[in-house]
KOLRO-188574 format. One record per residue (C-alpha): residue in one letter; x, y, z. Coordinates in steps of 0.02 Angstrom, whole numbers, plus 50000, padded with zeros to 5 digits. Layout:
BEGIN
MARRO residu    xx    yy    zz
MARRO      a     X     Y     Z
...
END
This chain:
BEGIN
MARRO residu    xx    yy    zz
MARRO      x 46009 57823 62287
MARRO      x 45985 58023 62367
MARRO      x 45984 57977 62531
MARRO      x 45994 57846 62671
MARRO      x 45832 57763 62707
MARRO      x 45792 57784 62907
MARRO      x 45763 57629 62972
MARRO      x 45583 57568 63027
MARRO      x 45492 57696 62896
MARRO      x 45344 57624 62779
MARRO      x 45456 57640 62632
MARRO      x 45591 57556 62700
MARRO      x 45488 57417 62751
MARRO      x 45442 57424 62557
MARRO      x 45595 57428 62484
MARRO      x 45629 57264 62617
MARRO      x 45485 57167 62561
MARRO      x 45520 57196 62362
MARRO      x 45700 57148 62369
MARRO      x 45653 56981 62471
MARRO      x 45526 56940 62375
MARRO      x 45605 56970 62194
MARRO      x 45805 56976 62170
MARRO      x 45767 57063 62002
MARRO      x 45705 57255 62110
MARRO      x 45863 57251 62194
MARRO      x 45974 57204 62020
MARRO      x 45856 57371 61926
MARRO      x 45895 57472 62087
MARRO      x 46083 57427 62064
MARRO      x 46079 57491 61879
MARRO      x 45981 57613 61879
MARRO      x 46051 57767 61954
MARRO      x 46052 57920 61788
MARRO      x 46182 57886 61696
MARRO      x 46261 57731 61751
MARRO      x 46207 57612 61611
MARRO      x 46252 57792 61478
MARRO      x 46426 57799 61548
MARRO      x 46457 57594 61538
MARRO      x 46400 57608 61355
MARRO      x 46509 57737 61308
MARRO      x 46673 57642 61394
MARRO      x 46625 57479 61299
MARRO      x 46606 57582 61134
MARRO      x 46791 57678 61168
MARRO      x 46770 57817 61269
MARRO      x 46885 57760 61419
MARRO      x 46952 57936 61508
MARRO      x 46855 58038 61619
MARRO      x 46882 58191 61512
MARRO      x 46824 58111 61375
MARRO      x 46639 58052 61443
MARRO      x 46632 58233 61520
MARRO      x 46644 58284 61352
MARRO      x 46525 58158 61286
MARRO      x 46398 58210 61444
MARRO      x 46445 58398 61437
MARRO      x 46286 58426 61576
MARRO      x 46379 58285 61683
MARRO      x 46439 58343 61816
MARRO      x 46623 58280 61874
MARRO      x 46561 58229 62049
MARRO      x 46397 58109 61984
MARRO      x 46527 58039 61816
MARRO      x 46662 58005 61938
MARRO      x 46533 57916 62083
MARRO      x 46468 57839 61939
MARRO      x 46649 57761 61890
MARRO      x 46686 57717 62065
MARRO      x 46497 57618 62072
MARRO      x 46545 57518 61898
MARRO      x 46708 57479 61956
MARRO      x 46645 57409 62127
MARRO      x 46502 57313 62040
MARRO      x 46639 57235 61926
MARRO      x 46573 57297 61762
MARRO      x 46710 57399 61720
MARRO      x 46921 57384 61758
MARRO      x 47021 57560 61808
MARRO      x 47184 57547 61761
MARRO      x 47323 57694 61734
MARRO      x 47424 57738 61587
MARRO      x 47618 57697 61625
MARRO      x 47712 57835 61594
MARRO      x 47595 57980 61573
MARRO      x 47616 58139 61677
MARRO      x 47477 58178 61748
MARRO      x 47433 57999 61765
MARRO      x 47309 57947 61617
MARRO      x 47159 57832 61701
MARRO      x 47077 57711 61568
MARRO      x 46913 57616 61589
MARRO      x 46869 57470 61510
MARRO      x 46713 57339 61519
MARRO      x 46738 57179 61608
MARRO      x 46640 57007 61535
MARRO      x 46530 57027 61693
MARRO      x 46504 57242 61592
MARRO      x 46469 57176 61415
MARRO      x 46364 57024 61466
MARRO      x 46251 57163 61558
MARRO      x 46260 57281 61416
MARRO      x 46168 57138 61299
MARRO      x 46043 57119 61403
MARRO      x 46020 57288 61411
MARRO      x 46022 57286 61241
MARRO      x 45883 57158 61238
MARRO      x 45785 57267 61358
MARRO      x 45809 57420 61237
MARRO      x 45737 57313 61089
MARRO      x 45610 57258 61175
MARRO      x 45578 57442 61198
MARRO      x 45572 57493 61036
MARRO      x 45449 57349 60966
MARRO      x 45336 57367 61098
END
């Protein structure tokens, strides 16, 4: 989210009700930030370094790309590893089993959207 919700506001109350009534709402909020699924998809298909992801998405700022990569790592959808013997040290990202399973669901959702 762009900003923190103030406790006691109608919006905060509504979000609490939505998340309390259906876990899907929270899942959708977690995977929906702009660029997040595109970055995950690209990592799955071989674009595994920050600089290469930046080339793939030139309009994506370094700050947002870094944030999305961090979120993917924290969410357990991507692993981050340093490449030994590289100067400067290179970092590569790979999808986890959890990330690959999510991409299957996203692909099914994409197919449904194309159909309907």
